[in-house]
C-alpha positions as a Python dict, from the first residue, in 0.01 Angstrom:
ca = {
    (1, 'M'): (0, 0, 0),
    (2, 'R'): (173, -172, 304),
    (3, 'E'): (-153, -248, 483),
    (4, 'L'): (-307, -387, 183),
    (5, 'A'): (-18, -613, 122),
    (6, 'D'): (-27, -725, 483),
    (7, 'L'): (-373, -804, 467),
    (8, 'G'): (-276, -1065, 214),
    (9, 'S'): (-636, -1149, 51),
    (10, 'A'): (-707, -1153, -314),
    (11, 'Q'): (-913, -857, -309),
    (12, 'A'): (-617, -636, -158),
    (13, 'W'): (-351, -770, -382),
    (14, 'E'): (-554, -665, -662),
    (15, 'L'): (-586, -311, -526),
    (16, 'V'): (-215, -296, -503),
    (17, 'L'): (-160, -438, -858),
    (18, 'S'): (-387, -141, -993),
    (19, 'R'): (-182, 103, -847),
    (20, 'L'): (137, 24, -1034),
    (21, 'G'): (49, 317, -1283),
    (22, 'E'): (29, 570, -1014),
    (23, 'E'): (148, 901, -1106),
    (24, 'D'): (256, 948, -745),
    (25, 'G'): (598, 794, -736),
    (26, 'E'): (549, 708, -336),
    (27, 'V'): (242, 483, -410),
    (28, 'A'): (350, 318, -711),
    (29, 'D'): (723, 244, -555),
    (30, 'E'): (532, 80, -277),
    (31, 'A'): (309, -116, -497),
    (32, 'Q'): (610, -235, -679),
    (33, 'W'): (803, -329, -377),
    (34, 'Q'): (519, -509, -237),
    (35, 'L'): (386, -725, -524),
    (36, 'A'): (702, -924, -518),
    (37, 'R'): (533, -1134, -259),
    (38, 'A'): (181, -1144, -390),
    (39, 'P'): (49, -1440, -567),
    (40, 'L'): (-34, -1267, -897),
    (41, 'V'): (222, -1407, -1157),
    (42, 'A'): (-48, -1458, -1441),
    (43, 'Q'): (-159, -1094, -1410),
    (44, 'L'): (187, -960, -1391),
    (45, 'L'): (243, -1147, -1721),
    (46, 'G'): (-40, -1014, -1855),
    (47, 'R'): (-215, -680, -1963),
    (48, 'E'): (-183, -571, -1614),
    (49, 'G'): (198, -622, -1593),
    (50, 'V'): (443, -668, -1881),
    (51, 'R'): (183, -617, -2148),
    (52, 'A'): (6, -323, -2002),
    (53, 'R'): (-12, -17, -2238),
    (54, 'D'): (134, 221, -1951),
    (55, 'P'): (532, 190, -1997),
    (56, 'W'): (563, 259, -1629),
    (57, 'V'): (354, -31, -1536),
    (58, 'R'): (528, -275, -1783),
    (59, 'L'): (853, -153, -1652),
    (60, 'R'): (750, -190, -1274),
    (61, 'A'): (624, -557, -1361),
    (62, 'A'): (928, -632, -1526),
    (63, 'E'): (1147, -547, -1229),
    (64, 'L'): (922, -702, -946),
    (65, 'L'): (917, -1049, -1121),
    (66, 'G'): (1264, -1066, -1050),
    (67, 'R'): (1203, -1066, -679),
    (68, 'C'): (915, -1309, -693),
    (69, 'R'): (948, -1655, -530),
    (70, 'G'): (832, -1852, -854),
    (71, 'P'): (826, -2086, -1018),
    (72, 'L'): (778, -1878, -1318),
    (73, 'D'): (813, -1977, -1701),
    (74, 'G'): (1102, -1804, -1819),
    (75, 'S'): (1029, -1827, -2186),
    (76, 'E'): (722, -1655, -2108),
    (77, 'L'): (869, -1362, -1976),
    (78, 'A'): (1170, -1374, -2207),
    (79, 'R'): (977, -1368, -2534),
    (80, 'H'): (868, -1001, -2441),
    (81, 'M'): (1214, -858, -2488),
    (82, 'S'): (1273, -611, -2772),
    (83, 'R'): (1538, -427, -2919),
    (84, 'R'): (1286, -147, -2955),
    (85, 'E'): (1273, -100, -2581),
    (86, 'G'): (1614, -99, -2457),
    (87, 'E'): (1555, -19, -2080),
    (88, 'W'): (1252, -266, -2053),
    (89, 'S'): (1449, -541, -2195),
    (90, 'A'): (1752, -491, -1973),
    (91, 'T'): (1491, -493, -1677),
    (92, 'L'): (1344, -814, -1824),
    (93, 'A'): (1685, -975, -1871),
    (94, 'W'): (1788, -901, -1493),
    (95, 'S'): (1457, -1027, -1341),
    (96, 'L'): (1557, -1340, -1539),
    (97, 'E'): (1895, -1376, -1383),
    (98, 'R'): (1773, -1299, -1062),
    (99, 'L'): (1518, -1551, -1066),
    (100, 'A'): (1769, -1823, -1276),
    (101, 'R'): (2032, -1778, -967),
    (102, 'A'): (1732, -1839, -741),
    (103, 'D'): (1624, -2156, -918),
    (104, 'A'): (1291, -2005, -939),
    (105, 'L'): (1240, -2059, -1318),
    (106, 'S'): (1001, -2326, -1436),
    (107, 'G'): (928, -2401, -1828),
    (108, 'D'): (1120, -2499, -2141),
    (109, 'E'): (1469, -2342, -2024),
    (110, 'R'): (1639, -2419, -2373),
    (111, 'R'): (1402, -2162, -2552),
    (112, 'C'): (1416, -1921, -2251),
    (113, 'A'): (1790, -1937, -2311),
    (114, 'R'): (1781, -1889, -2702),
    (115, 'L'): (1556, -1607, -2671),
    (116, 'V'): (1789, -1452, -2419),
    (117, 'R'): (2064, -1496, -2644),
    (118, 'Q'): (1904, -1308, -2914),
    (119, 'G'): (1892, -1035, -2646),
    (120, 'V'): (2286, -1028, -2582),
    (121, 'R'): (2288, -901, -2964),
    (122, 'F'): (2074, -595, -2870),
    (123, 'G'): (2402, -439, -2700),
    (124, 'G'): (2416, -197, -2470),
    (125, 'Q'): (2275, -221, -2127),
    (126, 'A'): (2031, -443, -2247),
    (127, 'G'): (2286, -676, -2418),
    (128, 'A'): (2508, -676, -2111),
    (129, 'A'): (2191, -786, -1889),
    (130, 'A'): (2105, -1053, -2131),
    (131, 'L'): (2451, -1205, -2134),
    (132, 'M'): (2450, -1221, -1785),
    (133, 'C'): (2101, -1374, -1789),
    (134, 'L'): (2230, -1652, -2028),
    (135, 'E'): (2547, -1712, -1770),
    (136, 'A'): (2288, -1775, -1520),
    (137, 'L'): (2091, -2023, -1702),
    (138, 'D'): (2427, -2174, -1857),
    (139, 'G'): (2263, -2190, -2194),
    (140, 'A'): (2356, -2305, -2526),
    (141, 'G'): (2608, -2091, -2704),
    (142, 'L'): (2715, -1886, -2381),
    (143, 'G'): (3080, -1964, -2452),
    (144, 'E'): (3067, -1840, -2798),
    (145, 'E'): (2890, -1525, -2690),
    (146, 'L'): (3110, -1453, -2391),
    (147, 'V'): (3410, -1465, -2626),
    (148, 'R'): (3269, -1215, -2875),
    (149, 'A'): (3173, -1002, -2618),
    (150, 'G'): (3483, -1015, -2465),
    (151, 'R'): (3652, -899, -2780),
    (152, 'G'): (3386, -662, -2906),
    (153, 'R'): (3355, -281, -2916),
    (154, 'D'): (3069, -234, -2696),
    (155, 'E'): (3237, -170, -2333),
    (156, 'L'): (2909, -269, -2153),
    (157, 'L'): (2914, -621, -2314),
    (158, 'R'): (3284, -657, -2224),
    (159, 'A'): (3214, -556, -1888),
    (160, 'A'): (2952, -819, -1873),
    (161, 'A'): (3163, -1069, -2019),
    (162, 'A'): (3441, -1025, -1757),
    (163, 'E'): (3193, -1081, -1455),
    (164, 'A'): (3077, -1388, -1652),
    (165, 'F'): (3406, -1540, -1675),
    (166, 'I'): (3483, -1446, -1325),
    (167, 'R'): (3153, -1634, -1205),
    (168, 'R'): (3210, -1930, -1418),
    (169, 'D'): (3591, -1987, -1335),
    (170, 'R'): (3602, -2252, -1618),
    (171, 'P'): (3955, -2383, -1697),
    (172, 'G'): (4137, -2188, -1960),
    (173, 'E'): (3933, -1868, -1913),
    (174, 'W'): (4115, -1670, -1623),
    (175, 'E'): (4334, -1567, -1920),
    (176, 'R'): (4058, -1360, -2062),
    (177, 'V'): (3987, -1208, -1722),
    (178, 'E'): (4345, -1110, -1718),
    (179, 'V'): (4326, -930, -2025),
    (180, 'L'): (3995, -786, -1987),
    (181, 'A'): (4160, -653, -1638),
    (182, 'R'): (4395, -455, -1885),
    (183, 'D'): (4099, -329, -2096),
    (184, 'D'): (4151, 40, -2237),
    (185, 'D'): (3810, 130, -2095),
    (186, 'A'): (3811, 245, -1712),
    (187, 'G'): (3453, 123, -1694),
    (188, 'V'): (3534, -214, -1786),
    (189, 'R'): (3817, -226, -1564),
    (190, 'R'): (3632, -115, -1245),
    (191, 'A'): (3329, -380, -1319),
    (192, 'L'): (3591, -633, -1348),
    (193, 'V'): (3758, -545, -1020),
    (194, 'E'): (3373, -513, -849),
    (195, 'A'): (3333, -861, -987),
    (196, 'L'): (3628, -1020, -827),
    (197, 'A'): (3465, -986, -489),
    (198, 'L'): (3240, -1300, -602),
    (199, 'R'): (3520, -1517, -611),
    (200, 'P'): (3799, -1418, -360),
    (201, 'D'): (4081, -1705, -436),
    (202, 'Q'): (4431, -1718, -508),
    (203, 'K'): (4414, -1603, -875),
    (204, 'A'): (4220, -1302, -779),
    (205, 'A'): (4465, -1196, -495),
    (206, 'I'): (4714, -1215, -743),
    (207, 'L'): (4557, -1007, -1024),
    (208, 'C'): (4459, -743, -777),
    (209, 'A'): (4835, -710, -643),
    (210, 'E'): (4946, -679, -981),
    (211, 'R'): (4670, -459, -1096),
    (212, 'L'): (4743, -220, -807),
    (213, 'G'): (5100, -166, -929),
    (214, 'S'): (4970, -39, -1296),
    (215, 'E'): (4619, 88, -1243),
    (216, 'E'): (4617, 456, -1297),
    (217, 'V'): (4239, 546, -1213),
    (218, 'P'): (4229, 642, -841),
    (219, 'T'): (3863, 465, -782),
    (220, 'I'): (3989, 145, -922),
    (221, 'R'): (4300, 139, -736),
    (222, 'A'): (4108, 201, -418),
    (223, 'R'): (3868, -76, -500),
    (224, 'L'): (4186, -290, -544),
    (225, 'L'): (4328, -193, -221),
    (226, 'H'): (3982, -264, -43),
    (227, 'H'): (3967, -613, -149),
    (228, 'L'): (4318, -676, -60),
    (229, 'R'): (4260, -528, 274),
    (230, 'S'): (3919, -707, 302),
    (231, 'W'): (4063, -1044, 203),
    (232, 'S'): (4393, -1054, 381),
    (233, 'G'): (4335, -850, 713),
    (234, 'L'): (4665, -686, 656),
    (235, 'R'): (4686, -294, 638),
    (236, 'H'): (4943, -235, 375),
    (237, 'R'): (4879, 98, 159),
    (238, 'Y'): (4922, 143, -213),
    (239, 'D'): (5283, 9, -260),
    (240, 'P'): (5220, -331, -430),
    (241, 'R'): (5518, -501, -328),
    (242, 'P'): (5407, -630, 27),
    (243, 'W'): (5095, -744, -134),
    (244, 'R'): (5263, -949, -428),
    (245, 'E'): (5479, -1113, -161),
    (246, 'W'): (5156, -1206, 20),
    (247, 'A'): (4974, -1334, -270),
    (248, 'A'): (5265, -1536, -420),
    (249, 'I'): (5260, -1763, -98),
    (250, 'L'): (4897, -1839, -111),
    (251, 'S'): (4802, -2196, -182),
    (252, 'E'): (4606, -2267, -491),
    (253, 'D'): (4297, -2348, -281),
    (254, 'W'): (4332, -2052, -37),
    (255, 'Q'): (4028, -1834, 18),
    (256, 'P'): (3974, -1596, 294),
    (257, 'A'): (3896, -1740, 613),
    (258, 'Q'): (3655, -1463, 669),
    (259, 'L'): (3637, -1083, 537),
    (260, 'A'): (3787, -820, 759),
    (261, 'E'): (3585, -541, 867),
    (262, 'P'): (3608, -233, 613),
    (263, 'T'): (3882, 35, 702),
    (264, 'R'): (3956, 380, 597),
    (265, 'L'): (4168, 372, 293),
    (266, 'P'): (4450, 619, 257),
    (267, 'E'): (4310, 959, 145),
    (268, 'G'): (4229, 1092, -166),
    (269, 'T'): (4279, 1390, -344),
    (270, 'T'): (4051, 1589, -135),
    (271, 'T'): (3724, 1564, 101),
    (272, 'F'): (3372, 1676, 33),
    (273, 'A'): (3180, 1756, 383),
    (274, 'G'): (3405, 1472, 544),
    (275, 'I'): (3385, 1215, 287),
    (276, 'T'): (3705, 1092, 98),
    (277, 'V'): (3690, 1208, -282),
    (278, 'R'): (3922, 986, -493),
    (279, 'S'): (3749, 1031, -824),
    (280, 'D'): (3872, 1256, -1134),
    (281, 'R'): (3528, 1172, -1308),
    (282, 'L'): (3280, 1287, -1066),
    (283, 'C'): (2927, 1437, -1095),
    (284, 'V'): (2813, 1628, -769),
    (285, 'L'): (2423, 1591, -714),
    (286, 'V'): (2279, 1847, -472),
    (287, 'D'): (1953, 1837, -310),
    (288, 'F'): (1771, 2156, -356),
    (289, 'S'): (1421, 2058, -213),
    (290, 'G'): (1269, 2281, 50),
    (291, 'S'): (1504, 2162, 320),
    (292, 'I'): (1812, 2332, 150),
    (293, 'N'): (1749, 2635, 344),
    (294, 'T'): (1722, 2458, 668),
    (295, 'E'): (1946, 2607, 957),
    (296, 'I'): (2220, 2353, 1071),
    (297, 'A'): (2395, 2557, 1317),
    (298, 'D'): (2395, 2926, 1429),
    (299, 'G'): (2310, 3135, 1128),
    (300, 'V'): (2444, 2869, 930),
    (301, 'S'): (2180, 2692, 665),
    (302, 'R'): (2248, 2364, 473),
    (303, 'R'): (2301, 2600, 160),
    (304, 'D'): (2563, 2788, 330),
    (305, 'Y'): (2776, 2493, 445),
    (306, 'L'): (2723, 2309, 104),
    (307, 'E'): (2862, 2608, -78),
    (308, 'I'): (3167, 2637, 155),
    (309, 'E'): (3221, 2246, 114),
    (310, 'L'): (3168, 2255, -281),
    (311, 'E'): (3419, 2539, -314),
    (312, 'R'): (3669, 2345, -107),
    (313, 'L'): (3601, 2023, -347),
    (314, 'L'): (3621, 2186, -669),
    (315, 'M'): (3934, 2413, -593),
    (316, 'A'): (4120, 2108, -468),
    (317, 'L'): (4038, 1889, -782),
    (318, 'P'): (4350, 1833, -1004),
    (319, 'S'): (4347, 2007, -1333),
    (320, 'A'): (4329, 1670, -1527),
    (321, 'A'): (3996, 1600, -1311),
    (322, 'R'): (3685, 1622, -1512),
    (323, 'F'): (3339, 1733, -1297),
    (324, 'N'): (2981, 1836, -1329),
    (325, 'V'): (2731, 1945, -1088),
    (326, 'I'): (2360, 1892, -1110),
    (327, 'A'): (2115, 2037, -869),
    (328, 'F'): (1777, 1860, -820),
    (329, 'C'): (1432, 1952, -710),
    (330, 'S'): (1138, 1862, -892),
    (331, 'E'): (1361, 1812, -1214),
    (332, 'P'): (1754, 1821, -1219),
    (333, 'H'): (1934, 2119, -1314),
    (334, 'A'): (2286, 2082, -1476),
    (335, 'W'): (2572, 2299, -1465),
    (336, 'Q'): (2711, 2156, -1793),
    (337, 'E'): (2567, 1863, -2018),
    (338, 'E'): (2885, 1635, -1934),
    (339, 'L'): (3174, 1610, -1745),
    (340, 'T'): (3396, 1945, -1787),
    (341, 'R'): (3785, 1933, -1752),
    (342, 'N'): (3906, 2145, -1478),
    (343, 'R'): (4081, 2370, -1654),
    (344, 'R'): (4176, 2752, -1506),
    (345, 'G'): (3845, 2910, -1413),
    (346, 'C'): (3586, 2622, -1444),
    (347, 'A'): (3569, 2574, -1095),
    (348, 'V'): (3503, 2939, -1038),
    (349, 'E'): (3231, 2918, -1321),
    (350, 'A'): (3068, 2628, -1161),
    (351, 'L'): (3040, 2803, -819),
    (352, 'K'): (2908, 3125, -951),
    (353, 'W'): (2632, 2914, -1149),
    (354, 'F'): (2571, 2738, -801),
    (355, 'R'): (2542, 3080, -616),
    (356, 'R'): (2273, 3222, -875),
    (357, 'L'): (2056, 2890, -884),
    (358, 'G'): (1725, 2990, -758),
    (359, 'V'): (1526, 2684, -843),
    (360, 'R'): (1295, 2515, -571),
    (361, 'G'): (1052, 2206, -574),
    (362, 'K'): (1058, 1863, -440),
    (363, 'G'): (1360, 1674, -411),
    (364, 'D'): (1351, 1409, -723),
    (365, 'F'): (1674, 1222, -664),
    (366, 'F'): (1648, 930, -908),
    (367, 'A'): (1578, 1172, -1190),
    (368, 'A'): (1894, 1358, -1118),
    (369, 'A'): (2107, 1036, -1089),
    (370, 'E'): (1964, 889, -1442),
    (371, 'L'): (2070, 1230, -1613),
    (372, 'A'): (2428, 1197, -1462),
    (373, 'L'): (2442, 841, -1564),
    (374, 'E'): (2356, 935, -1939),
    (375, 'D'): (2729, 1057, -1927),
    (376, 'P'): (2952, 771, -2012),
    (377, 'D'): (3272, 904, -1851),
    (378, 'V'): (3105, 948, -1525),
    (379, 'D'): (3262, 696, -1246),
    (380, 'T'): (3128, 861, -927),
    (381, 'L'): (2795, 1032, -780),
    (382, 'L'): (2869, 1227, -498),
    (383, 'V'): (2523, 1313, -346),
    (384, 'F'): (2465, 1581, -84),
    (385, 'T'): (2098, 1546, 64),
    (386, 'D'): (1866, 1539, 353),
    (387, 'G'): (1818, 1155, 220),
    (388, 'V'): (1448, 1141, 168),
    (389, 'P'): (1318, 1163, -189),
    (390, 'T'): (1010, 1358, -218),
    (391, 'G'): (950, 1412, -585),
    (392, 'G'): (920, 1219, -912),
    (393, 'R'): (834, 869, -1003),
    (394, 'R'): (1086, 721, -780),
    (395, 'W'): (1070, 758, -376),
    (396, 'K'): (1137, 400, -245),
    (397, 'L'): (1534, 414, -125),
    (398, 'E'): (1518, 25, -75),
    (399, 'L'): (1424, -16, -422),
    (400, 'M'): (1649, 246, -572),
    (401, 'A'): (1940, 44, -423),
    (402, 'L'): (1864, -250, -661),
    (403, 'L'): (1805, -6, -970),
    (404, 'L'): (2115, 196, -909),
    (405, 'Q'): (2343, -120, -853),
    (406, 'Q'): (2204, -272, -1168),
    (407, 'E'): (2247, 57, -1363),
    (408, 'C'): (2610, 94, -1251),
    (409, 'R'): (2706, -254, -1255),
    (410, 'F'): (2845, -266, -1610),
    (411, 'R'): (2970, 71, -1588),
    (412, 'G'): (3186, 62, -1265),
    (413, 'V'): (2996, 374, -1115),
    (414, 'S'): (2999, 437, -736),
    (415, 'V'): (2745, 633, -535),
    (416, 'D'): (2890, 831, -235),
    (417, 'S'): (2659, 1033, -25),
    (418, 'V'): (2668, 1276, 245),
    (419, 'L'): (2354, 1293, 458),
    (420, 'V'): (2209, 1581, 684),
    (421, 'G'): (1923, 1566, 906),
    (422, 'A'): (1838, 1181, 802),
    (423, 'S'): (1632, 932, 1007),
    (424, 'R'): (1814, 606, 1122),
    (425, 'R'): (1596, 425, 856),
    (426, 'T'): (1690, 652, 596),
    (427, 'R'): (2062, 641, 686),
    (428, 'A'): (2045, 267, 653),
    (429, 'A'): (1894, 288, 296),
    (430, 'W'): (2207, 515, 164),
    (431, 'V'): (2446, 287, 311),
    (432, 'E'): (2302, 7, 137),
    (433, 'I'): (2309, 225, -176),
    (434, 'A'): (2668, 290, -123),
    (435, 'A'): (2744, -110, -47),
    (436, 'R'): (2573, -227, -340),
    (437, 'T'): (2789, 16, -584),
    (438, 'G'): (3115, 15, -394),
    (439, 'G'): (3057, 377, -255),
    (440, 'D'): (3057, 522, 112),
    (441, 'S'): (2796, 707, 308),
    (442, 'M'): (2879, 975, 557),
    (443, 'E'): (2637, 1152, 816),
    (444, 'L'): (2696, 1490, 871),
    (445, 'E'): (2695, 1575, 1234),
    (446, 'V'): (2615, 1927, 1372),
    (447, 'E'): (2660, 2002, 1749),
    (448, 'S'): (2370, 2206, 1891),
    (449, 'G'): (2469, 2562, 1933),
    (450, 'S'): (2810, 2556, 1738),
    (451, 'N'): (2894, 2777, 1440),
    (452, 'A'): (3040, 2502, 1245),
    (453, 'A'): (2925, 2155, 1124),
    (454, 'G'): (3144, 1839, 1109),
    (455, 'A'): (3097, 1511, 937),
    (456, 'G'): (3120, 1141, 1055),
    (457, 'H'): (3025, 791, 971),
}
């Protein structure tokens, strides 16, 4: 697929397009990635793309159109949005948003905005994506939809409204941001905090300092502190008082001169293979592909090391924490259907399940991530892997970084990863996934001939 794309001829691009429906995920993902630079917009809008019978072809075409250079007729794409196909409609709206922000849309923008506004009423991920698209278009009725979404019951729509209010930065709307910063749903608050990084100014700094003193969710507090340190260059800890003093003297037109380099935040409740764990609503995803039994030190396999670290993690979690464990190979295998409170004996039961697990196969990470994200209470995915997906319909990590960022955007979910035996290119891709979701990535370092493994950045 890469070599055909580099050829760039009409015949070569047609061959790449014909592989969007390939069952081999590696081939289809590469085709999807490369086709964003192909001169095939008409075909992608037709029966070889978003109107294809194969749902995978439609979904892949809907995403890659958002990375095209354009110009692309927005109303021609928006008219395909349907309440019956939520995931597909969410992807279409996301692509339209990206095209709008890149000034790559053509055609009747008023009609496009009208169609997108109808999509907001779908609710859920599709509605949230449509609302952000409507904001990017600055379409008619946007203000009304934002107020309705911000006051409504749909958590994803409230999260999207929070980001839209921050992006717009219109007079009189900051009060709505402050209200949503105190939303009952932690996912809405986390999504809002992530969106504050889009406009670091005096108002955002004051809000972060104030929320640091009242926010109870550990992962949100960590992101607030990350923003304050990044914007100020200061190294205060979680005590809100010095941050309030700093924010109080900022001028109204203040903006950070430059963002400070990320630094390690104060420790969380525990660690996992060297990575700090702050979440109390986490799902651990374990790569059970063939590499799990590879020896990483004298007499110590990856599975042996993982078992030790998993025991340390689970035994150190607070009793109020909720967790789950999903092992993935050809398909995901979950300990429980949803997050389980860490009551007495739960950690021991999870470890017993893990030790008895005898599944094998290729590593389908993306399917495991999708399964974990079906639980609305999850706020952190903690992944242990050699880094390279080897099974399923999703293979390309660069593409997964975009997909996971959008999937987690209105949920406030971060993706942390511990990598073992990964190549430089693979490590870079996982660092990007972490950066796009507000997470962290750690490489497991093993000294030759040692009896123990360590972890490092």
